[in-house]
N, C-alpha and C positions, 0 to 999 in steps of 0.2 A: 504494500500500500504506500502511495506517495505521501510526502509530507504535507502538512496543512499549508494552504495557500497563503501568500503574502499580499494578495491584491486587496484593494480597498472597496470593491464593489459590495452590493448588498448581500450577495451570496457567499462572499469570501469569509472563511473562518479565521479569526485572528490567531496568530501564533504567539504563545507566551515566550517561546524561546527566542523570538526575534527582538525581545526587549531585554535590557539589563535586569538582573535578578531583583534589584531593588525596586524596579518599576513593574515587573510582571505580576507581582503579588502585593497585596495591601500590607501595611504595617500591622503590628499587633493591635488588636482591638478595632481594626478598620475593615472588618469583613464586609465585602460589598453585598448589598441586599439584592436578592434575585427576584424579589416580589415587588408588586406595586405598593405604594403607601396605603395604609389602612384608613378607612373612614373613621370619624370619631366614634361612631357607634360600635365599631369593631374593638376599639381600645377600652371600652367601658368594662367589660366582663367577659369571662370565658364562656358564659352561658348564652351569649348572643350567637345567632346562626353564623356558621363559617362562610367566608366569602367564596364565591365560585372561583374555579381555577382561571376562568377567562373573565374579561371585564363584563360587568353587568350591563344589560340593555340601558342605553342612555349615556354610558360612559364612552369617551373616545377610545379607540383601540390602542392608542399610544399611552394611555394612562398608567399602564403597568409595565413592568419589566420582566414579566414572565415570558413564556414561549411566544405569546402573541404580542407582546408589548414592545414599545420603542424607547421608553425612557422612564422617568420617575416624576410623579407629581406629589410633592410633599404636602402634608396637612398644614404645617406651619412653615417657618423659614427652613430653607434647605439645611439639613444637618451637616456638621463638619465631619469629614471622613474619620478624623481621629476620635470622634465620639460615637463611632459605630454607624455612621451614615452610609448611604448607598453610593457606591462608585458608579459614575455614569457608564452606561454601555454594557454592564454585566448581563442584564436581562436579554438584550439582543444577542450577546455572545452565546449565552446558554441556548437561546432559540436556534441559532445557526449551528451550534455544536450538536444539539439534538437532531436537527434536520440532516446534518452530514452523517451522524451516527445511524440515523434511520436508513439512509440510502445504502450505507455499507452493510447494515444488518439485513436489509432486504436482499442485497446482492449475495451475501453469505448464505442466507436461507434458500435463495433460488439455486445456488450451487449445491447446497445440501440436498435439495430435491433432485437435482441432476445426478448427484452421487447415489442417492437411494434408487433412482430410476436405473442407473447402470447395474447396481447390484441385483435389483429385481429382474432386470432383463436377462442377465447371464446366469443367475442362480435361483430365481423365483422365490417361492416360499418352501424351502427344502431343508434336508439335513445340513447341507453345506452352508446355507444362509443362517441357519440356527447356530451352527458352530462359530461362524464369524461374529454373530451378535453376542454370543456368550463372551468371546474374547474382547469384543468392543465394550463390554461392561467396565473393563479396566480404564480405557480412555474416558468413558463417560463419568466414572467416579472421579478420576483425576481432574477432568475439566471442571466439575462442580467444586471440588475441594481446592484446586490450585489456580483456577482462572476466574470462574464466574462468581463464586461466593467466598470461599474460605480465605484465599489470599487477599482479595479485595477488602473483605470485612476486617481483616487484621492490619493490612499495610496502608490502606488509604487514610485511616485516622492517624497512623503513626507518621506517615509523610506529611500529613496536614499539620500535625503538632510540630514536626521539625521545621516546616516552612514558617509557622508562626514564630518559633524561636529565632529563626534566621532573621525575620523581619524585625523582631524586638532587638536583636543584637546589632542590626544595622541602623536602628533609629538613633538620632543624635541624643547624647546623654548630657545632663547638667554637669558642669565642671565640678570635680571632687566627689561625684556620686558614682555608685556602682550600678551596672546595668542589671535589669531583671528580665526574666523570660516572661512569656505570655501567661504562665500560670502563677506568676509572682515569685518564682524561685530565683534567688540571686545568683548571678554568674560568679565565676571564680575571681574576676576582676583583674586577672593577669594581662589581658589584652590591653586594658586601659593603662596599666602601670608601665608596660613596655612600649606602648605606642604602636604595636603590631596588631593587625586584624586577628580576631579570634577565629578558631576553627569553624568550618561550615557545618552546622548540625545535620544538613541533608546528606552531605558527602560522608560524614561520620556514620550515619545510619546505614548507608550502602556498604561502607567498608566493614562494618561489624556484622551485618546480617547476610549479605549475598554469598560470600564464600562458604559460610556454615550451611546455608540452605542448599547449595549445590552439592556439598559432601553428603548431607543427609539424604537428599533425593537420589543421588547416584547409588548409594547403598540400598535404598528401597527398590530401585529398578532392578538391581542385580538379584536381590532376594526374590523378587517376583518372577524373574526368568527361571531361577532354580526351582521355585515352588509352584510352577505353572500347573503340573498335574493335580496337586492338592487343591489349588484354587478352582480349577474347572470342576473337580469332583464336588466341591462344596457349593458352587453356584448352580450347577445343573446335574444332579445325580442321575437323572433319567435320560441324559443325552445319548443318542444312538452311536455317534462317532466321537468319543472324547479325544482321540489322538489328533484329529484335525483342529479341534478347539484349542488343544495345548499348543500346537505349532503357532496358531494365530495369536494366542495370548503372549507367547514369548516375543513375537514380532512387535506387538503393541506395548510391551512393558516399558520401552524407552520413553513413552509419554509421561511416565512418572517424573522424569528429570526435565524433559523439554517443556511440558505444561507448567511445571513449577517455575522455570525461568520466564516463560511467557507471562504467567500471572504476576510475577514480581515486576516485570517491565510495565505491564498494564497498570498496576496499582500506582507505580511511581509516576507514570506519564499522566494519568488522570488527576492525581493530586496536583500536578503542575498545569492542569487544564489543557493538556494535549490529548484530544480524544480520537483523532482520526486513525493513527497507527493501531491503538488497541481495538478499534472497531473493525479494522481490516484483517484481523488475525484469522477469522473463520473463512474468509475468502481464500487466503493462502492455504489453509488447512484442507479445505474441500478440493482445491485445485490439485493438491498432491495426491489425494485419494483417487480422484477421477482419473488423473493421468496414469497412475500405476495400474488401476483396474483395467482401463482400456488397453494399455500396452502389454500387460502380462497375464491377463485372465486365461488365455488359451494355454499358457505354459505352467503357471503356478496355481490355477484355479482360484478359489476364494482366498488363498494366501496372498495373492496379489493385492487385494483390498486391504489386508492387514499390514502389508509392507507400505501401502500408500498412507496408512495412518501414521506410521513412523516418519515417512518423508514429509507429510503435511505438517507434522508437529515441528520439524526443523524449520520449515518455511515460516511458521508463526514467529519464531524467534528472530529470523532475519528481517521480517516485516517491521519490527519495532526497534531493532538494534541501533540503526543510525540515529534516530531521534533520542533514544535513551543515552547514547554516548555524548550527544550534543548538550543535553540538559544536565546529565549527571555523569561527568567523567569518572572513570573507575580508578584514577590515580589516587593513591593515599595522600591525604593532606599532610604537608610538612609541619611538624610541631616541634617546639624546643624540648618539650617533655612528652615523649610518646605515651607515657603511662596515663596522661590525661584523656587519651582517646577512649579507653574503656570506661573511665569514671564518668566522662561527659556523655558517652553513648547511653549509659543507663538513664540519664535525665532526658536525653533526646528521644529515646524510644521506650518509654515506660509501658507502652501498649503491647510490647512483644514478650512480656513475661508469661509464664505458664498459667497464671491465674486468669489471663485473658485468652491465651491460645487454646486452652482445654475446652471451654464452652463453645468456642467457634468451631473447632474440629468436631466436637460431638454433635453440634447442630447440623453441620454440613453432611457428615457421614450418615446421620439419621435420615436426612432428607433424601440423599441418594439411595439409601437402603430400600426405599419404596420400589425402585427399579429392580433391586436384587430380589425382593420378595415376589414381584411379578414374574420374573424369569424363572425363579425356583419353582413356583406353582405351575407355570406354563410348560416346564420341561416334562411334566407328567402327562401332558395332553398330546394328541396326535401331532406328527411332524408339521411344521408350518405355523404352529400357534404362536411361538415367540416372534416370528417374522410378522404375523398379522398385528400383534401388539406393538411392535416397533414402528411399522409404517403408520399405523393409526396415531400413535403418540407423537411421532415426529411432525406429522401434518397438523394435527389438532393443536399442538402447542405453538405453532407459528404466531397466532395472535398474542399469546402470552409473551413471547420473545419481543415482539414489536412494542407491546405495552410497557415493558420494563426499560426501554431505552432512555426515557426521560429520567427514571430513577437512577440509572447508571451515570448519566451526565450530572445530575444534581447531588449525588452522594457526597462528593468532595465539598460542596457548599454546606451541606448539613454537618459534615464532620468539622469543618472550620468554625461553623456557628457554635457547635458544642464545645470545641476547644477554647473558644473565646467567651464561653458562658452566655451566649445569646439564645436562650431556650425558646423565647417567643418567636424569634425568626425561624428557628428550626421547625417549630410547630406549624407555622404557616406554610413553609415549603413542603413538609411532609403531607399535609392535608391536600394541597393542590396536586401533588404527585399522585396520591391515591385516587383522586377524582379523575384525573386524566387517564391514568393507567386503567382504571375500571371501565371507563367509557370505551377505550380502544379494545380491551379484551372481550367485553361483552358484545360489541358489534361483531368481532370475529367469531364469537361463540354462535351468534345467530346464523352466520353464513355456514358454519360447520353443521349445525343442526339441520338446516334446510337442504343443503346440497352435498352432503357427504358422499353419496354414491357417485355423483358426477365428478367431484374433485378427485376421487381415487381412480376413476376410469380414465380421466384426462391425464393424470400424472403417471400412472403405473401399469395400466392394462395393455401390456404388449409383451412379446417374447414368452418367457416361462411363467409370467404372472397372468393368470387367466380370469374368467368371469367369476368363478367361485371364490377366488382370492379377493377380488374386488368387493363382492357382497360381504364376505366375512370382515374385511378390514373396515369397510364403511360402517358396519353395525357397531364395531368396537369404537370407532372414532366418535360416533354420536354419544356413546356412553361416556367416553373420556371428556367430552365437551362439558359435562355437568361439573367437572372439577377445575375448569380453566380459570374461573375467577379465584378459586382457592389458591391455585398455583401462583397466579399473579400477585395476590395479596401477601403470600408468604415471601415472595421475592422482594416486594416493595417494603413490607413491614420489618423484615429482618435487618435491613441496612441501618435504620435509625437506632435499633437496639444496640448495635455494635459501634456506633459513632462516637461514644463517649469514652473517657478514660477508665470508667468503672467496669469491672467484669460483671457480666450478667449471665445467669444460668437459665433464665426464663425461656429464651428461644429454644434451647436444647430440651427443656421440659415439654414445651408445646409440641415440638417436632417428634419427640419420643412418644408422646401421647397419641399423636396422629399415626405414627408407625404401628403402634399397638392396635389401633382401630383397623388399619389396613390389613395387618396380619390376621386378626380375628375374622374380619369380614371376608378376606380372601379364602381362608380355610373353610368358611361356612358356605360360600357361594360358588367356588370353583367347580366342585363336583357336580353341581346341578346345572350351572349356567356356562361353564367353560370360560372362554376368554372374556365374555361379557361380564361374568362375575368378578374376574380379576380387575377389569376396568372400573366396575362399580366400587370395589373396595378401595381402589386408588382415589376415586373422587370423594368417598366418605372420609378417608384418612386425611387428605390434604385440606379439605374443608374444615375439619375439626381443628387442625393446626392454625389455619387462618383466623378462625373465630377466637381462639385463645390469644393469638398475637395481637389482634385488634383490641381485645378487651384489656390486655396487659400493658400495651405500650404507653397509654396515657397516664398510668399510675406509677410507672417505673422509670421512664427515660424522657420521652418527649410528651408534653401534656396535650396530646391531640384530643379532640372531642369525638370519642368513639361513637356516640349515639348519632351525632350529626352525619358522620361519615357513613354509618350503616344505613341511615335513611336515604342518603343520596345514592348509595350503591343499590339499595332495594328498588328505587325507581328505575335505575338503569337496567336492572335485572328484569323487571316487568317489561320494559321496552324490548329487551333481547328475546324474551319468550314469545312475545307477539310477532316480532319480525321473523324469528325462526319458524314458527308455525305457518306463517304466510309463505315462506320459501319452501317448506316441506310440501304444502298443498300445490304450489305452482310449478315445482321442479319437473313432474312428469308430463307437463303440457307440451314441452318441446322434446322430441325424442332424441335429438342429437345432444350428447353430453356437453360438448364445448359451448354450443349456443345456449343451452339451458343454464350453464354456469355463468356465462356472460350476462344473461338477463337477470340472474339472481344477484349479481354484483351491483345491479342498479336497484332492483326491487327491495332487497333486504335492508340496505342503508336507508332508503326512503321511508319504509315502514318503521324502522328503528327510530329515526329522528322525529317522525310525526307522532309516534306513540310517546316518545320522550317529552314532546311539547304538551301532549294531552295530560301526561302525568306531572307536568311542571318540574321536570328535572332541571336544576340550575345550570348544570354543565351544558346540556343540550340547548337550552334557551340562550345562554351566553354565546355559545359557539355559532349558532345560526344568526344571532344578532351581529356578531363580528363579521361573518361572511357577507351579510346583507350590506353592512356599511362599507366593506371593502369594494363591493361592486357598485353601489349607488353613489358613495361619496369619494371613492378613490383614496381613502385614508387607511 
């Protein structure tokens, strides 16, 4: 993926690396506001209704600095940035960053579909594809733990805190005083006494953590290669050809190391507000898998796809390496007293202790274990069951992936707000993110409910993937759709839980509870309903976790108004159910699957937004009002 552009046009995404470090990021206590200024009624009490994500009807679209805003309109005099005011342009930057991330996310998802199409074409839903998918469990677990959730939840707050300390160290100090970090912790004062600049907290964080991480992950990859037979036996005891799955697992084991480095780079770059390289990693990943599968499937069979996973993971690192080296040179900073590095690193990265690491790892492993439970149960069903679950889940979760892109972009903003003690700002940002993510995922849910057979037929029904596979996969996909909102909320709500310096075990507790529900429901339903029962158990378990996280966030970390958020999501859910039913009824009218799906992409959104208007959903009303003003007033 290329670097972020340096142009000045409306669509150009600003590069923080193009500025000096003292200008690219605000000073301590000067976290830029990503939201529009609140009306006086909003500031009176937490019991007032939450403002919608988008400007309310009657407000100019530029009144906010959220994804649709252009600037800031202050309630009173414009606040001084040193007092926590809003830096001009951050809202438009976040909007452009979210748009660019969305483009690359869609491109990566499209290539993921091409990847799945290639595997379905050459291997269908068979013993070979099941063996590959069992081996693919390792990269899926590694991606969740090391790229998407675990590494980001751990390192984005750590880098945000280091950046806050850097800004505090670079702030001019009163003569004769000692500098203090953003958390009020005094520095050692030696930089001022000698007249030399102090060590960079960000570079120190990299010097302390990256080498150790690489050694740990290398050992983990080696152990996985050696223990591949036991891993396959534990994941799928009923697999017909375990030897093929073992070979594929050994090929994919390298992702334990490569995904870890990729996730580290992604967290560091996002904390520096460089979003394009991290967003492009899955484009590179899928290109590697597709290329190896097409080139070597006739020679290596399904092992070619497993080798493509390893090649694609290396391309993920290369996608981010140039930008990472430019922002964070790996050279060790020169210090007069090297012993200071370890002592200061403890203060620079307090978020990397085991008290914080353990709950994050437990949460992420519990979340990904839902997939392990599904494949364990599906291995006892006829051949092809694991493949049907995989294809259905990959397609059904595309709306969830798109809905979380805004949370990915704004997570560093929430982390900086929590590091600076601006809990009210974090609350407003989280509530807006939940509203927007919920609207996107529920619109996608309606499309999946209405047109699942047409989607699967257009995407996969060719080669070894026949009509019976399409019917089975479409049925499972509709069941999975019931849990899409839960998956979206878990992804969105877990980020603010881990954005503060205080360790919290509540997400791990919520995810563990959901996992127990999945396991219990899976064992109860699989024997009678097959793969549909497994998908139902997944939806029940993840929805339980989402409900617990929504209720627990406001009382533990960020004081969101859970009831207001729940009412808003309830109205959007009603609109999605009506739109999905309309699509389900209209889909058989056109016999051609492609034409029917194209018509559904117009019908379902139209019914969704009209129903949202009838239910007086604030997000739908504000979005439609903004679109109308854009076209009528040109603003």
